[in-house]
N, C-alpha and C positions, 0 to 999 in steps of 0.2 A: 508307682505302676505306668505305664504310656497307654493310651487313648490311644485307639486309632478310628479317627472318624467314619470310617467304612464301615469298618465293627458295628460301631455305636448308631449309627445310622440304621443296617440292614433289621438290627436288634430291637431297634423302634418299629418300622415298618411292620417286625413279625407282630410285636404286639398289638398295634394300633388294628391288622389285620384280623388278630385274635378276638379284639375286643369287637370288632365290627360283626364278625359272625356269631358270636355272642351274643350281642346286640337283636341278629337276624332271627338268632333263634330262640327268641325270649319276647320276639313281636307280636308270634302268632297269641291271641287272646285266650284264656281259658276255657270258654265254651265253645271254642271251635277245635283248639286240643282236642279236649275230650270228646266231639263230636269222629275225631279221625282216628282216634282209641277207642273207637266203638266195639266191642266185642261181635256185637249182632251185623255185622257187615260180612256181607260176602268177603272167600277170599280173594276170590278174583278180582272185587272192589280193591281190598288191598293193596293187591297184585298191582295194578295200574296206578298206584299213587303216585310211584315213582317219578314216573313222565307225568302225570296228572298236578303233581303239585297242589292239593283242595287247600290244607292249612293256609297256605300263604296268600293264596288267591280271595277263600272267602277271608281273609285279614285284610286285604286292599281291598275287598266290595265291604265290608264293614257289616258282617253278620252278627246282631246283637240279642241276645235273652231276651225272649220277649216279641219278638217281631212279625210279623207279618210279611208272608212272604209269598209269591205267584212265579211256579217255574213252569217256562212257557217248551210245550215237547221234552219231558223230562225221560225218555228211551226206558231204560233199563232200571233207573231209580239210584244210581251213582252217587248223583247231588242231591239228590230227593230224601236219603237216609243222612246225610252230613247234614243236612239245612235241619230236618226235623230235631237232631239230638241238639244243634247247634242254639236253634229259639227254644228250644225246652220246651218242660208241660204250659207257661203261661201265653207263645207264640204258636204258628201252626203255618200251615203247607198248604197251599194249591196247587194240585198236580193238572194243568192244564192241556187237555187231548183232544183232539177231533174227533168227529164221529168218523165210520168210514165211510167212504169216497163211493158215490153213485160206481158202478161199473171197474172197482177199480182191480188193478192185477192182482192174481192170487197169490204173488209174491207179496205184496204189499203188510207189512205189519200190522197187527193190533193196534194199533198208539194205546189203547185205552187198560187191555187185559193186564198187562206185565205191570202197571203200575197199580191198577185197582188191585192187586195181591200184596203189593206193599203194605197200600193202607189198611189191609185186613190184618194185617201183622199184630198181636199186641203190643209190639217194641217200638212202636212207631203209630199212634195213634192219634196224633197231631198232623197225621197227613190224611186229607180228604181230596180227593178227582172229578174235576167239574169237566164236563165232557157237551161241547158244544161248538159248532164252526168260528172257526175262528175270523169273518168277517162279522162277529155278530160276540167279540171277546169281551167278556167279562166277567168278576169276581164277585163272590157275595157279601164282601167287605173291601174296602178300599187299604192296600197293603204299601206298605214298608221301601220292599224290594219286586221289582220283576225281573228274570234272571232265564235268561239263553243259552246254554252251552252246544258248540256242534250243532248248531240246528236255524241259526236266523237266515243262511243260503235257501234252504228245502223253502221257507216264506216264498219264495220267486218261483218255485216250482209247484205249489197248490194250482191247479185248473184255476183262472179264473178269481183268484185273489188280487187283492190290490195290499201290498205290501207299508202306505202310508195310510191307508183305513185304518191297519193293523197297529201302527204304530203311533197312531193318535188313541183309536179306546186302549192302547197298554196306558197309554198319558192319563187318561178319563181313569183309568184305573189305580193308578196310584194316589196316595195321599200328597199334598203338597209338602217339597222339600223330599219326597219319595226318591227310590234310585231303578234307575236302567241301566242292566249289564249284561252285556252281549260279548259272546267269547265262541271263536268261530275259527276255522280254519283257514289262513291265507290264500287270498290267488295272488298271483303275476299282479304289481302296482300296473295301474293303466287298465286292466281289465273289465272291471265293473263287475256286472255278472253274469258274465260270458260265460262261466266257468261252476255255474250253481247246479247245473244236473248234471252236464260230465263228472268234470272232477270234482264235486260237496267242497268248492271253496268259491270266497266272497272277496272282493277286495277289500278292503277296511274304508278307504275312502270313502268308499260307494254306501257301507253302514253309516259314518259319518255324516254324510250329506242328508240321508232318506231318515235317522232319527232324528237330525237339529229339524230338519220339516215340518213333524210334527210339537215342535216347542220346546223341545227339549235343549237343554244348555250340558255341554260338553264336560267333563269334571275333568278326567285322564285318561291316560291308557295305561299299561304293564304288558314288559318282554318277561316277566316271570315263564309261560310258555314258547318264547321263542326258541325256533331250531333252524341254525344258519343253515346245516347242511340239506336242510330242503330246499330244493328250487323252484317249486311252488306248479309243474307240469303234472304232476302223476297224481291221480285220482287217487282220495284218501285211503282206499280199502285194499290199496296195493301191498304188497307184504314188505317190501323195503322200507316205507314209510308209515306204514299202518302204527298209531300209537303215538308216533314218535315226530309229527305233521308239525308244522311251521303253523302257530297260533296266536293269533291277536287277543286283546282285553282291552275293551273297552266301557267306560264307565259315564252314563248321563246321570243328569237332574232335572228331575219337576221341577221348577223355580215358586217359591214356596209362599210367595202369593203372583 
């Protein structure tokens, strides 16, 4: 039989690609896979999974059963439900939300209302809501992970709030060796915090600089949510990019000592 090097090479490449894909599919730990498969999750959340890739993202973070998690500005609870199931009955999720701002615009959402309803759901009994000014941010007990998704840029938009102080308080809330994860919409390189209010985006290098200044160590980043077709010039609510924005994921650690 005649063996053609090109055919053999192509076959070998296909086998390696299949093996790599299989390894990637199996890289999501069981506790996280079960959280994504939770039948109590709203259909609207499940429909967003294709773009938000929750299994892979939580695997990158390293969410373990029994972990104590603090989620900053949880919004509608998309990740809150996932954390609840991923950490299980021996873990806990603290949803951190600010109180209503004085003279807040009428259309400003009630940050606490939606997540309080989630915490009252018997399917998510390990979730509790902590309402306090972010200038005094604290959790009832030290946590393994502080997480914020698509909201770090908003810290720049709270009147009078010093982001440096917030990051230092987060540092204090973590156990030694704990993880601080920031996921947000990417702004143009070099734009710093210019686009936080209008476009709801932020330059990842600005986030990195601010978080490192609080004493954290940079662990790494992930391009799981990278969207090369997003040119970073549109507001994240623009219909042409909503749900498909280019997003960065930055992972930091509080030193163990």
